[in-house]
Chimera marker file (.cmm) of the C-alpha trace (Angstrom):
<marker_set name="trace">
<marker id="1" x="11.038" y="105.372" z="5.342" r="1" g="1" b="0" radius="0.5"/>
<marker id="2" x="7.833" y="105.000" z="2.817" r="1" g="1" b="0" radius="0.5"/>
<marker id="3" x="4.589" y="106.952" z="3.766" r="1" g="1" b="0" radius="0.5"/>
<marker id="4" x="1.635" y="105.528" z="5.096" r="1" g="1" b="0" radius="0.5"/>
<marker id="5" x="-0.226" y="105.188" z="1.403" r="1" g="1" b="0" radius="0.5"/>
<marker id="6" x="2.781" y="103.302" z="0.154" r="1" g="1" b="0" radius="0.5"/>
<marker id="7" x="2.826" y="101.118" z="3.048" r="1" g="1" b="0" radius="0.5"/>
<marker id="8" x="-0.938" y="100.342" z="2.712" r="1" g="1" b="0" radius="0.5"/>
<marker id="9" x="-0.195" y="99.346" z="-1.027" r="1" g="1" b="0" radius="0.5"/>
<marker id="10" x="2.682" y="97.260" z="0.044" r="1" g="1" b="0" radius="0.5"/>
<marker id="11" x="0.746" y="95.503" z="2.669" r="1" g="1" b="0" radius="0.5"/>
<marker id="12" x="-2.027" y="95.153" z="0.230" r="1" g="1" b="0" radius="0.5"/>
<marker id="13" x="0.380" y="93.194" z="-2.338" r="1" g="1" b="0" radius="0.5"/>
<marker id="14" x="2.102" y="91.098" z="0.407" r="1" g="1" b="0" radius="0.5"/>
<marker id="15" x="-1.485" y="89.979" z="1.985" r="1" g="1" b="0" radius="0.5"/>
<marker id="16" x="-2.718" y="88.924" z="-1.565" r="1" g="1" b="0" radius="0.5"/>
<marker id="17" x="0.441" y="86.917" z="-1.742" r="1" g="1" b="0" radius="0.5"/>
<marker id="18" x="1.964" y="88.730" z="-4.557" r="1" g="1" b="0" radius="0.5"/>
<marker id="19" x="5.940" y="88.852" z="-4.902" r="1" g="1" b="0" radius="0.5"/>
<marker id="20" x="7.463" y="91.641" z="-3.395" r="1" g="1" b="0" radius="0.5"/>
<marker id="21" x="11.382" y="92.787" z="-4.259" r="1" g="1" b="0" radius="0.5"/>
<marker id="22" x="13.871" y="92.716" z="-1.239" r="1" g="1" b="0" radius="0.5"/>
<marker id="23" x="13.745" y="96.612" z="-1.213" r="1" g="1" b="0" radius="0.5"/>
<marker id="24" x="9.935" y="96.301" z="-0.819" r="1" g="1" b="0" radius="0.5"/>
<marker id="25" x="10.145" y="93.742" z="1.780" r="1" g="1" b="0" radius="0.5"/>
<marker id="26" x="12.650" y="96.023" z="3.933" r="1" g="1" b="0" radius="0.5"/>
<marker id="27" x="10.453" y="98.888" z="3.293" r="1" g="1" b="0" radius="0.5"/>
<marker id="28" x="7.133" y="97.004" z="4.366" r="1" g="1" b="0" radius="0.5"/>
<marker id="29" x="8.883" y="95.574" z="7.498" r="1" g="1" b="0" radius="0.5"/>
<marker id="30" x="9.924" y="99.204" z="8.382" r="1" g="1" b="0" radius="0.5"/>
<marker id="31" x="6.386" y="100.253" z="7.824" r="1" g="1" b="0" radius="0.5"/>
<marker id="32" x="5.041" y="97.519" z="10.126" r="1" g="1" b="0" radius="0.5"/>
<marker id="33" x="7.463" y="98.462" z="12.544" r="1" g="1" b="0" radius="0.5"/>
<marker id="34" x="6.292" y="102.068" z="12.522" r="1" g="1" b="0" radius="0.5"/>
<marker id="35" x="2.598" y="101.002" z="12.511" r="1" g="1" b="0" radius="0.5"/>
<marker id="36" x="3.189" y="98.651" z="15.810" r="1" g="1" b="0" radius="0.5"/>
<marker id="37" x="5.177" y="101.720" z="17.385" r="1" g="1" b="0" radius="0.5"/>
<marker id="38" x="2.199" y="104.296" z="16.842" r="1" g="1" b="0" radius="0.5"/>
<marker id="39" x="-0.337" y="101.462" z="17.746" r="1" g="1" b="0" radius="0.5"/>
<marker id="40" x="1.828" y="100.850" z="21.135" r="1" g="1" b="0" radius="0.5"/>
<marker id="41" x="1.695" y="104.764" z="21.944" r="1" g="1" b="0" radius="0.5"/>
<marker id="42" x="-2.009" y="104.859" z="21.064" r="1" g="1" b="0" radius="0.5"/>
<marker id="43" x="-3.084" y="102.164" z="23.480" r="1" g="1" b="0" radius="0.5"/>
<marker id="44" x="-0.767" y="103.346" z="26.543" r="1" g="1" b="0" radius="0.5"/>
<marker id="45" x="-2.839" y="105.228" z="29.007" r="1" g="1" b="0" radius="0.5"/>
<marker id="46" x="-1.447" y="107.444" z="31.660" r="1" g="1" b="0" radius="0.5"/>
<marker id="47" x="-1.892" y="106.070" z="35.258" r="1" g="1" b="0" radius="0.5"/>
<marker id="48" x="-4.123" y="109.323" z="36.139" r="1" g="1" b="0" radius="0.5"/>
<marker id="49" x="-4.806" y="108.674" z="40.010" r="1" g="1" b="0" radius="0.5"/>
<marker id="50" x="-7.865" y="111.099" z="39.816" r="1" g="1" b="0" radius="0.5"/>
<marker id="51" x="-9.611" y="108.990" z="36.970" r="1" g="1" b="0" radius="0.5"/>
<marker id="52" x="-8.641" y="105.755" z="39.307" r="1" g="1" b="0" radius="0.5"/>
<marker id="53" x="-10.152" y="107.112" z="42.099" r="1" g="1" b="0" radius="0.5"/>
<marker id="54" x="-13.232" y="108.370" z="40.238" r="1" g="1" b="0" radius="0.5"/>
<marker id="55" x="-13.849" y="104.888" z="38.772" r="1" g="1" b="0" radius="0.5"/>
<marker id="56" x="-13.274" y="103.222" z="42.238" r="1" g="1" b="0" radius="0.5"/>
<marker id="57" x="-15.966" y="105.643" z="43.510" r="1" g="1" b="0" radius="0.5"/>
<marker id="58" x="-18.353" y="104.905" z="40.921" r="1" g="1" b="0" radius="0.5"/>
<marker id="59" x="-17.999" y="101.008" z="41.445" r="1" g="1" b="0" radius="0.5"/>
<marker id="60" x="-18.704" y="101.662" z="45.301" r="1" g="1" b="0" radius="0.5"/>
<marker id="61" x="-21.807" y="103.685" z="44.266" r="1" g="1" b="0" radius="0.5"/>
<marker id="62" x="-22.845" y="100.779" z="42.098" r="1" g="1" b="0" radius="0.5"/>
<marker id="63" x="-22.383" y="98.343" z="44.526" r="1" g="1" b="0" radius="0.5"/>
<marker id="64" x="-24.486" y="100.096" z="47.262" r="1" g="1" b="0" radius="0.5"/>
<marker id="65" x="-27.234" y="100.447" z="44.817" r="1" g="1" b="0" radius="0.5"/>
<marker id="66" x="-27.003" y="96.776" z="43.808" r="1" g="1" b="0" radius="0.5"/>
<marker id="67" x="-26.984" y="96.155" z="47.489" r="1" g="1" b="0" radius="0.5"/>
<marker id="68" x="-30.158" y="98.243" z="48.209" r="1" g="1" b="0" radius="0.5"/>
<marker id="69" x="-31.933" y="96.764" z="45.253" r="1" g="1" b="0" radius="0.5"/>
<marker id="70" x="-31.152" y="92.955" z="46.504" r="1" g="1" b="0" radius="0.5"/>
<marker id="71" x="-32.375" y="93.855" z="50.035" r="1" g="1" b="0" radius="0.5"/>
<marker id="72" x="-35.722" y="95.360" z="47.998" r="1" g="1" b="0" radius="0.5"/>
<marker id="73" x="-35.891" y="92.069" z="46.055" r="1" g="1" b="0" radius="0.5"/>
<marker id="74" x="-35.752" y="89.939" z="49.166" r="1" g="1" b="0" radius="0.5"/>
<marker id="75" x="-38.286" y="92.078" z="50.850" r="1" g="1" b="0" radius="0.5"/>
<marker id="76" x="-40.653" y="91.742" z="48.008" r="1" g="1" b="0" radius="0.5"/>
<marker id="77" x="-40.171" y="88.071" z="47.736" r="1" g="1" b="0" radius="0.5"/>
<marker id="78" x="-40.970" y="87.514" z="51.609" r="1" g="1" b="0" radius="0.5"/>
<marker id="79" x="-43.864" y="89.849" z="51.359" r="1" g="1" b="0" radius="0.5"/>
<marker id="80" x="-44.965" y="87.671" z="47.983" r="1" g="1" b="0" radius="0.5"/>
<marker id="81" x="-44.562" y="84.508" z="49.863" r="1" g="1" b="0" radius="0.5"/>
<marker id="82" x="-46.940" y="85.988" z="52.681" r="1" g="1" b="0" radius="0.5"/>
<marker id="83" x="-49.507" y="86.828" z="50.020" r="1" g="1" b="0" radius="0.5"/>
<marker id="84" x="-49.431" y="83.255" z="48.503" r="1" g="1" b="0" radius="0.5"/>
<marker id="85" x="-50.135" y="81.706" z="52.030" r="1" g="1" b="0" radius="0.5"/>
<marker id="86" x="-53.045" y="84.096" z="52.785" r="1" g="1" b="0" radius="0.5"/>
<marker id="87" x="-54.225" y="83.468" z="49.392" r="1" g="1" b="0" radius="0.5"/>
<marker id="88" x="-54.033" y="79.799" z="50.147" r="1" g="1" b="0" radius="0.5"/>
<marker id="89" x="-55.753" y="79.997" z="53.329" r="1" g="1" b="0" radius="0.5"/>
<marker id="90" x="-58.620" y="82.105" z="51.887" r="1" g="1" b="0" radius="0.5"/>
<marker id="91" x="-59.274" y="79.698" z="48.937" r="1" g="1" b="0" radius="0.5"/>
<marker id="92" x="-59.436" y="76.717" z="51.643" r="1" g="1" b="0" radius="0.5"/>
<marker id="93" x="-61.992" y="78.795" z="53.448" r="1" g="1" b="0" radius="0.5"/>
<marker id="94" x="-64.249" y="79.497" z="50.180" r="1" g="1" b="0" radius="0.5"/>
<marker id="95" x="-64.282" y="75.965" z="49.364" r="1" g="1" b="0" radius="0.5"/>
<link id1="1" id2="2" r="1" g="1" b="0" radius="0.2"/>
<link id1="2" id2="3" r="1" g="1" b="0" radius="0.2"/>
<link id1="3" id2="4" r="1" g="1" b="0" radius="0.2"/>
<link id1="4" id2="5" r="1" g="1" b="0" radius="0.2"/>
<link id1="5" id2="6" r="1" g="1" b="0" radius="0.2"/>
<link id1="6" id2="7" r="1" g="1" b="0" radius="0.2"/>
<link id1="7" id2="8" r="1" g="1" b="0" radius="0.2"/>
<link id1="8" id2="9" r="1" g="1" b="0" radius="0.2"/>
<link id1="9" id2="10" r="1" g="1" b="0" radius="0.2"/>
<link id1="10" id2="11" r="1" g="1" b="0" radius="0.2"/>
<link id1="11" id2="12" r="1" g="1" b="0" radius="0.2"/>
<link id1="12" id2="13" r="1" g="1" b="0" radius="0.2"/>
<link id1="13" id2="14" r="1" g="1" b="0" radius="0.2"/>
<link id1="14" id2="15" r="1" g="1" b="0" radius="0.2"/>
<link id1="15" id2="16" r="1" g="1" b="0" radius="0.2"/>
<link id1="16" id2="17" r="1" g="1" b="0" radius="0.2"/>
<link id1="17" id2="18" r="1" g="1" b="0" radius="0.2"/>
<link id1="18" id2="19" r="1" g="1" b="0" radius="0.2"/>
<link id1="19" id2="20" r="1" g="1" b="0" radius="0.2"/>
<link id1="20" id2="21" r="1" g="1" b="0" radius="0.2"/>
<link id1="21" id2="22" r="1" g="1" b="0" radius="0.2"/>
<link id1="22" id2="23" r="1" g="1" b="0" radius="0.2"/>
<link id1="23" id2="24" r="1" g="1" b="0" radius="0.2"/>
<link id1="24" id2="25" r="1" g="1" b="0" radius="0.2"/>
<link id1="25" id2="26" r="1" g="1" b="0" radius="0.2"/>
<link id1="26" id2="27" r="1" g="1" b="0" radius="0.2"/>
<link id1="27" id2="28" r="1" g="1" b="0" radius="0.2"/>
<link id1="28" id2="29" r="1" g="1" b="0" radius="0.2"/>
<link id1="29" id2="30" r="1" g="1" b="0" radius="0.2"/>
<link id1="30" id2="31" r="1" g="1" b="0" radius="0.2"/>
<link id1="31" id2="32" r="1" g="1" b="0" radius="0.2"/>
<link id1="32" id2="33" r="1" g="1" b="0" radius="0.2"/>
<link id1="33" id2="34" r="1" g="1" b="0" radius="0.2"/>
<link id1="34" id2="35" r="1" g="1" b="0" radius="0.2"/>
<link id1="35" id2="36" r="1" g="1" b="0" radius="0.2"/>
<link id1="36" id2="37" r="1" g="1" b="0" radius="0.2"/>
<link id1="37" id2="38" r="1" g="1" b="0" radius="0.2"/>
<link id1="38" id2="39" r="1" g="1" b="0" radius="0.2"/>
<link id1="39" id2="40" r="1" g="1" b="0" radius="0.2"/>
<link id1="40" id2="41" r="1" g="1" b="0" radius="0.2"/>
<link id1="41" id2="42" r="1" g="1" b="0" radius="0.2"/>
<link id1="42" id2="43" r="1" g="1" b="0" radius="0.2"/>
<link id1="43" id2="44" r="1" g="1" b="0" radius="0.2"/>
<link id1="44" id2="45" r="1" g="1" b="0" radius="0.2"/>
<link id1="45" id2="46" r="1" g="1" b="0" radius="0.2"/>
<link id1="46" id2="47" r="1" g="1" b="0" radius="0.2"/>
<link id1="47" id2="48" r="1" g="1" b="0" radius="0.2"/>
<link id1="48" id2="49" r="1" g="1" b="0" radius="0.2"/>
<link id1="49" id2="50" r="1" g="1" b="0" radius="0.2"/>
<link id1="50" id2="51" r="1" g="1" b="0" radius="0.2"/>
<link id1="51" id2="52" r="1" g="1" b="0" radius="0.2"/>
<link id1="52" id2="53" r="1" g="1" b="0" radius="0.2"/>
<link id1="53" id2="54" r="1" g="1" b="0" radius="0.2"/>
<link id1="54" id2="55" r="1" g="1" b="0" radius="0.2"/>
<link id1="55" id2="56" r="1" g="1" b="0" radius="0.2"/>
<link id1="56" id2="57" r="1" g="1" b="0" radius="0.2"/>
<link id1="57" id2="58" r="1" g="1" b="0" radius="0.2"/>
<link id1="58" id2="59" r="1" g="1" b="0" radius="0.2"/>
<link id1="59" id2="60" r="1" g="1" b="0" radius="0.2"/>
<link id1="60" id2="61" r="1" g="1" b="0" radius="0.2"/>
<link id1="61" id2="62" r="1" g="1" b="0" radius="0.2"/>
<link id1="62" id2="63" r="1" g="1" b="0" radius="0.2"/>
<link id1="63" id2="64" r="1" g="1" b="0" radius="0.2"/>
<link id1="64" id2="65" r="1" g="1" b="0" radius="0.2"/>
<link id1="65" id2="66" r="1" g="1" b="0" radius="0.2"/>
<link id1="66" id2="67" r="1" g="1" b="0" radius="0.2"/>
<link id1="67" id2="68" r="1" g="1" b="0" radius="0.2"/>
<link id1="68" id2="69" r="1" g="1" b="0" radius="0.2"/>
<link id1="69" id2="70" r="1" g="1" b="0" radius="0.2"/>
<link id1="70" id2="71" r="1" g="1" b="0" radius="0.2"/>
<link id1="71" id2="72" r="1" g="1" b="0" radius="0.2"/>
<link id1="72" id2="73" r="1" g="1" b="0" radius="0.2"/>
<link id1="73" id2="74" r="1" g="1" b="0" radius="0.2"/>
<link id1="74" id2="75" r="1" g="1" b="0" radius="0.2"/>
<link id1="75" id2="76" r="1" g="1" b="0" radius="0.2"/>
<link id1="76" id2="77" r="1" g="1" b="0" radius="0.2"/>
<link id1="77" id2="78" r="1" g="1" b="0" radius="0.2"/>
<link id1="78" id2="79" r="1" g="1" b="0" radius="0.2"/>
<link id1="79" id2="80" r="1" g="1" b="0" radius="0.2"/>
<link id1="80" id2="81" r="1" g="1" b="0" radius="0.2"/>
<link id1="81" id2="82" r="1" g="1" b="0" radius="0.2"/>
<link id1="82" id2="83" r="1" g="1" b="0" radius="0.2"/>
<link id1="83" id2="84" r="1" g="1" b="0" radius="0.2"/>
<link id1="84" id2="85" r="1" g="1" b="0" radius="0.2"/>
<link id1="85" id2="86" r="1" g="1" b="0" radius="0.2"/>
<link id1="86" id2="87" r="1" g="1" b="0" radius="0.2"/>
<link id1="87" id2="88" r="1" g="1" b="0" radius="0.2"/>
<link id1="88" id2="89" r="1" g="1" b="0" radius="0.2"/>
<link id1="89" id2="90" r="1" g="1" b="0" radius="0.2"/>
<link id1="90" id2="91" r="1" g="1" b="0" radius="0.2"/>
<link id1="91" id2="92" r="1" g="1" b="0" radius="0.2"/>
<link id1="92" id2="93" r="1" g="1" b="0" radius="0.2"/>
<link id1="93" id2="94" r="1" g="1" b="0" radius="0.2"/>
<link id1="94" id2="95" r="1" g="1" b="0" radius="0.2"/>
</marker_set>
């Protein structure tokens, strides 16, 4: 098995369209397989129930906050509409 630096050199040569020997091709394929294996290991996250539960709690809190904000926006919108109606009445009285 070749080291990482040699693998990068072979990859560079291959990606630039340069001809590789059969030995180099075999080494590059092995290096790719090793890189794939390392990448697969790196992206696998353990199924930690505590982490999942914490995330679910955070989502629940965010949804609660969103609900409160939505209700506040509805209340302000209603109050704004009432003020518009009062302004319209007052403007008609002034004219």
